[in-house]
Each structure stands twice: as structure tokens, then as C-alpha cells.
N, C-alpha and C positions, 0 to 999 in steps of 0.2 A: 273614882268610886261613885261620885254623885250621878254620873251618867249611867253607870251600871245599875245603881239603885233605882234610878228613874225608869230604865228599861224593864227592870224586873217588876216594878210596881204597876207600870202602865201597859205592859204588853204580856209578860210571862204569866203573871197571876191572872189577869182577865182571860187569857187563852185557856189555861187549865180549868178555870172556873166555868166558863161557858162551854168548854169542850167536854165537860163531865156529863155527857148525855149518851144514850144508847147509839144514836146514829153516828156521832163523831167517833165513839169508841170502836164501832164496827169499821168505819172508814180507816182508822188507824191500824186496826188488825189486818185489813186487806192490803193496805199500802206496805206495811212491814213484811207480810208474808210474800208478796210479789217481789219486793226488793231483795229479800233473801234468796229467792229462786233465781232472780236475774244475776245477782252477784255470784252465786254458785256457778251459773252457766258461763259468765265471763271469766271466772278463774279457770274453769276447765278449758275454755277456748284459748286463754293465754299460755297455759302450761302444757298444751298439747291435748286436743280432744281425742278421747278414745271411744266416744260413743257414736251416735248416728251421724252419717254424712248426708242425710236427706236434704235435697235441694230446697224443700219448703220449710226447713227448720227456722230460717230467718223470719218467716211469717209469724211463727209462734213467739219467738223470743225478741224479735225486733219490732213487732207491731202489736200483738195481742197482749203480752204481759206488760209492756209500758202503758198500754191503755188501761189495764186493770189497776196499775199503780196510780195513774192519774185519777181514775174513778174513786179510789180510796181517799185521795186528797180532796176531791170535790165533796165527798160525803162528810169529811171532817169540817169543811167550811160551811156546808149547808146546815149541819147540826149546830154549829156555833151560832150562826145567824138566826136560826129558828129559836133556839133557847134564849138568846139575847132579846129578840123581839118579844117573846112571851114574857120574860121577866120585866122588860120595860113597860109593857102594856098592863101588867098587874102590879107595878110599883114594888117589885121584889129585888131590885138591884141593890146590893149592899154598898154602904159608904166606903168600906175598905174591903178589898178582895182578900180572901184568906191566903196565907202563905202556902207555898208548895212544900209540903212536909210529908215525908214518907210515913211518919207516925200518925198523920191525920187519917182516921178510919175511912172518911169519905174518899179522900184521894187514893188511899191504898186499895179500897174496894174497886175503884175505877181502873187502877193499874193492874189489879188481878184480872179483871175482865179482858183488858187489852192483851195481857200475856197469854191467857188461855185461848182467846179467840185467834191470836196470831199463830200459836202452835197448831191449832185445828186447821186454820186456813193454809198454813205452810204445808201440812200433810196433804190437804186436798189439792192445792195448786200444784205441788210437786208431783203427786201421782198423776194428776190430769195431764201435766206437761209430758211426763214420761210416756204415758199411754198414747198421747197425741203423736209424739215423735215416732214411737214404735209403729203406730198405724200408718203414718205417712211414709214409712219405709216399705210398706207392703205393695204388692202388685195391684191389689184391689183398689188402693187409694189412687195410684197413678192411672190405672186403666178404667176403673168404674166411676169413682167419685168425680174425676176430671173428665166430663163427658166429651170434651173436644178431642180426647185421645182415643175415642172409640175405634177408629180404624187401626191404630197401632196396637191397641189391646187385642183386637180380633186376630191380627196377623201374628202377634206374639205367642198366643196360646196354641198355634199350630206350627210353630217354628221349632228348630232343634235347640233353641235357647230358652224354651218355656220354663225351665227350672232355675233360671238365673234371675235374681232380683234386678229390677230396673236400675237401681242406684249403682250396681256393680259395673255397668257399662256407661251410664250417663253422668257419673260423678267421678272426677279424677281424684286420686288420693293426694294427701298433703293439704297444707293450709291454703295455697292458692286455688286449688280445685274446690275446696270446701267453701271458700268465700265466693268464688265465681258461681257456684251452684246456688248459694243462698240468694245472691243478688238476682240471678236469672230466674229462680223460682218465684221470688217476690214479684218481679216484673211480669211474669206470666200470669200470676194471680190477678193483678190489676187489669191486664189485657182481657182476661175472661170476664171480670166483673163489669167492665165497660163495653163488653161485646165488640172488642176491636182486636181480633187475633187473626193470623193468616189462615186461609182456607184454600188448599189443604195445609196441614202442618208439614213443614220441610225441615230436614236436618240442617242444611246450610252450614256445614262445617262446625256445628255446635257440639258434636260428639267428641269426647276427649280422644287423643291420639291412641293408637293401638298399643303402644308400649306401656301405657298406664292402665289399660283395660283388657284387651284381648290376650296379651301375653301373660296375664296372671293365671290363665288356664291352658293356653296353647303354646307349643314350642314351634316357632317358625322354621327352625333349622332341622326339625325331625325329617328323616327320610321316609316319605309316604309311599314311594314306588308308584305303581300304576293302579288305576281303579277302573273296573268294568262298569259302564253305565248302560243300562237297558231301558229304553223308553218305548212306549206303545202309543199309537195314535189310531184314530178311527175315521173312516171316510164318511161322506155325507150321502151315501147311497141307502137303499132300502134295508140292506143287511148290516149296516154300520161296519163295513169290512175292516178288520183290525190289521195293522201292519206294525212291524217292530224295527227298531234301529238299535245297533250295538256300537258303542263308542268306547275306545280305550283312552282314558284320560291319564296323561303323564303328569301326575301331581308332583312327583319328585321331591326335591329338597336337598339336604346336605348329608352325605353318608359319613361313616366313621373316619374316612381318610380325607374328608374335606372336599370331596368332589361334588359339584353342583349339577343338578339335572332337573328336567321337567319344568313345570310352570313355576313352582316356588323357587327353584334354583335360578331360573332365568331372571327373576325379579329380586334376587337377593342383592345386597349392597345398597348404595345410596342413589336413588332416582328421584329427581325433582321435576315438578311440572307446574304449568300455569294454565288455569282454565278461565274461560270468558263467561261462564255462567255458574250459578250457585249449585247446580247438580253435577258439575264436572263432566258434562257431556261433550263439550267442545274444548279440546286441548291442543292449542296450536304450537306449544313449545315444551320440549322435554330436555332435561340435562341429566346425563348419567356420569357418575364418578367411577372411573376405571380402577382396576386393581393397582396400578402404579401411582394413583393419586391424581392423574390428569382427568380432565372432564371433556365430554363431547356433547355439544348442543345439537338438537334436532328441531327443525322448524317445518311445519306443515306447508306444503306447496300452496301458493296463492294467498298466503297470509303474511302480514308484516310482523316484525318482532314485537311481541307484547311487552307491557311493563313487567319486568321480572324482579322488581324490588323485593317482593315477599313470596317466593315460590313455595308451594306445598311439597312436603317430603312424602313420597309414596309409601304407604304402609298397608296393612291388611285391609283397612276400610276402603282403600282406593278401589279394590275389586269387590270385596265382600261388603258392599255398602248397604245391603238389606239383610244382614245376617239374622236378625231377630224380628224383622218386620217386612217380610217379603210378600208382595202381592202378585198373584198369578195373572196371566192373560186369560181371556174367556175360554179360548180353545185349549190352552194348556191345562187349565183347571178341570175342564170337562173331560179331556182325555185321561187325566190322572184318576178321576173318580170312576169313569167307566171301566178302566183297567182293574179297579178294585171291586167291581160288581154292581155299582149303582151310580148313575142311572143304568137300567137294565139294557144290555145290548140286544136282547131278543125282541125289543120293541122296534118296529119298522121306522126308519127315518128318525130315530131318536136323536142321533148326533146332529143332524141338520136342524131339526126343530128346536132342540135344546140350545144350540148355539145361537139361533135367531132370537129366542126369548132372552138369553143372557145379554146379547148385544143391543137389545132394544133400550132406548133411553127413557128412564123413569125419573120423575121429579122427586121421588122420595123412596126410602126403603119400604114404607107402608104401601105405596102403589105397587112396588115390585112384588111384595108378598101376595097381593091379590091377583095381579095379572100373570105372573109366572106360573103359579099353581093352576089357575083357571085356564090359562092358555094351553098348557100341555094336555089337561083333561079334555078341553073342548076339541082339540085336534084329534085325539083318538076316538072320542065319542062320535064325532061327525065324519071323519075320514076312514076310520077303522073300527066300526062298531063291534065286530067280532073280537078284535083284540081287547077292546074295552070290557066286553062281557066276560072274557076268559082270563084277562090279566089286569083286572082293575087294581089289585093291590100293588102290582109292579109299577103301574102307571102313577099311582098316588105317591109311592115311595120315591120314584124317579123325580117327580115334581118337587118333592120336599128336598131332595139332594140338589137339584138345580137352584132352589131358593137358598139353600145353605151356601152354595158356591158364590152366589151373588152377594149375600149379606156379609160374607167374609172378605170381599174384595172391592165392593163398590159402595160409596157413601156420598150420595148426592148433596146432602146438607153441608158436607165438608169439601165439595168440589173435587172429590176423589173418584175417578172413574178408571176404566180399564187402561192401563199404560201410563197413568199419571206419574207413578214413581218408577223411574228406570232402574233396572237391575243390571249391574255391571259384570255379573258372573256370566260368561259365555257371550254370545253375540247374535242369538236368534231373535230375541224380543226387543233388545236395546242395542245401541252401538257397542257397549261393553268393550271387548278387546280391541275392536276396530277404532276406538278413540285414539289409539296410538299406533296399533299394528295395522295400518291401512295402506302401507306402501308409499305414503306421500310425505312422511316425516324424514327429512334428509338433512345431513350435516353439511358443513362447508366443504368437507373433503369428499362429498359424494356418497357417504355411507348412509344407508337407510335402515330404520327400525324394521326388523324382519317381519314379514307376514307369512312365514312358512308355517302352515297349520300343523305340520307333523311334529313340531317341537312341543306342542301342547296336547295334541290328541291325534288319534287315527280312527277314521270312520270305517268300521269293519263291515257293518251291515246297514243299509239305508232303506228304510221303509219297505221291507220285504214281508210278504203275506205269511209265510211259514218258514222262518230262517232255519236252515239245517244246523247252523252253529249252536243255536239255543237247544235244539234237540240233542245234539252231541254232548253238550255241557250238562244235560239233565235239568234244564231250566224251563222245560215245557211239560 
């Protein structure tokens, strides 16, 4: 008891006496409010979080709120020291510190202030945290606030997944995915703060597997049948001669009887692979699990057997690696926009000059804005003054479209230029299908991964000026 009495008289009573000042009381309210929010968050986390799975949630609850908690403690200490110094300097320190008594009006008044301030701060901090988390779940935060994601944001808004929130694909469900996202998001914040982040941003297998993301919306076993793909391209002659190609894609899948067909059917089952680079462009080893449970290994000719300790299992992302962040080639983007009417195909040599302007290397998007627009205008003003006089609006509109194409695909500040991000769908612009279907991946028994194009598609029309097929189908 003597020790308890001594502690109460020498520490507890002085603490409450000196702490009875507005600064310490405010600090106590802040500390208590932030502690209540933190405890509430921890309880939700332990018993199963049903709220946001935002990857930056850890920044708020693991860094900012603890900082607020410590700030409150510092204010308590500062208030005590300031009041003690003042009372000592004015010789107002009592010989005996008053007892801590709830019936003491002075003590009760201070306690009332702490309780009221705590409730107010709890409401403010709680609402602020909720709104902060809700905002961090938005595409605006991921794409606009985080400026290093500008390329991905631009590609996202013109993709077929533009209506899907970022966290739906980039955060795996469950506790493990939640924790991983928090840690990764916090690490990314520090990398941006110290200006030490990769340029360009690469996925590097950081996207969760398809079974936890893609399959929430898509059914990989659905029978998709065949798909007619019509593409249009333009020549670099004076008339921008248009040609069309028609391809029948055998998307396939699994029918009601369990029969597999087409692209999806050929890649059903368990297929594993090892790549020697972060973008999966070089795949020297493939292993397929057969229907009877046996496996067949395929090794690319001229390569040694790589370390296969942790092979990747092929899923949707193996081919659809740029599903929501696809970047076009310069010619592909230009052909696509010209087919839609702008840039205007009536302008002579538009395709040739537009492609030259797009492929020019600019040091920044700002330089591109000035030189692409002025370059096309200068070309027609100097080389085709009659066209400039009669089609000035079309020239300016075409220049703006060229600029839009560039700004959506090239970001010099992030070292992202034409072709930086390979797209594994197809094989025209990147290795794509030929990473494995190149005719050189062979098993010990002499079996080779097929490179029979007809399994996946049939090229019905190839770069014809006026395909009769399209006319017959009423597509012209």
C-alpha cells in the first residue's frame, strides 16, 4: 500500500493537476478518438472485414491514424510541461496536489471537456476515415491522384473493362489478398514519395490469378463458337487506299456435352510454363497435364532445361495480359481511327504523314502536343495549299485525333513508348501465340506444340480493296 500511495501522490495527482489545461485536454480527446477508430478497425479486421479491400487502406490505418494517436500524446505532454513551467515561474505550485475526485468541480469540468471533445473527434475522425477509404476505392484516386499511373488510367478508360473498379482486378479476395494489397500499396506510396519507382510500371506477375478476379464475371467454359473479325487498314499512298481483312476466330470453349473446341478449348486443363523474363515473352519450357493425369513436357529447341521449381499455371491472364490496359501500335491505332472517320481519309497522304508524326520521338507529351498539331497543319499549308484552303477544318480535326492517339499510348516521362507493353492476344504486334506455338517446343517423344493456325482462326480475306464477302454480308 505505501508504494501505491506514493505513486498516487507523486505521479497520478501531479499528472491530473498539470494536465488540467486546454492543450492537454485536447490531446487526450484526439488520442482517445483515434484509439477508438483504430480498435474498431482491428476488430473488423480480426472477425472478417466486410468493407473496403482498397490496397491503400494500410496507409490510413497503419500510418496516419497511429500518427494522430501519437500527436495527441505529444499534446498532452506539451500541455503538462507548459503549465508546470508557468506555475513554477509564478510560484503557484501547491504544497499538496489535490486528490483525483470525481466530485471535485474542477476535475469534473476537465473530464467533461475530454468526453465531449472525444465524442466530437471520434465522429470527425471516423467519418474522415470512411470517406478516405471510399475515395481510395475509386478509379479517380488510382488513376488521377497517383500521377505515375497516368498511362494505365488512359488505357483503362478506352478498354472494355472501363466500368470495372481497379480493386476488382488488382486485389484478391480473402485475408491473404487483403494483407498483401495493404503492404504493396504502402510500399508503392513510399516509392512515389522518394521518387524511386519503376518507369514504366510493369505488372510483373503482381496481378492476382484469374480464378480470384476474371472468373468472378467470366465463365471460361462457356461455348463462344466462332467470331467474325473485320479489320481495315490504309496504304501510305495519296488516296490512303483502304483494304479490309476478314478473319474467323474459333474462340470455342466447352459445349453442353463436354466437347472442347477452339482457342479456349485447346487451352483448357492444366498447363504450366516457365518464362525467363518478367513479361512472359520468352517461354522455353511448357508442361501439359493430360486427361489421364500424365504430363508431357515441351522444351524449346536450342535452350536448356530451366529451373522449374515454381512454374506458373497458365490462366486467362497468360494471353489476356492487357485486358484493361491495352496500348496500340502507332499504325494499328491510326488505322482504327481512320476507319471511324477521323483522321479524314480524303486528305492526301494523311496516313503516311500521320504515321510519321506519331512515330517521331518526342521528349515529352507537351512537345508532342505542339509538334504533332503544327506538323500536320504545316504539311498541308505548304504542300497542298488548296486542300488547306478548302478542308481546313478536316485538317485541324485530324491533327487533334493524331494527338489524342499519341497521348493515349505514349508517355515519355514514364519511358512508355510504342510497343513497350507486349500484348499476348494474337501474334501480329508481339510474339503472343508464338511464344509457345512456334513449332520448336518439342517433347522427349518428339511431339511438338502445334502451330496449326486453323485451330485458332481462318483468314478468309486478306487486305483486299473491296471484298465481295463484306458486300454479300451487307457489311459495306
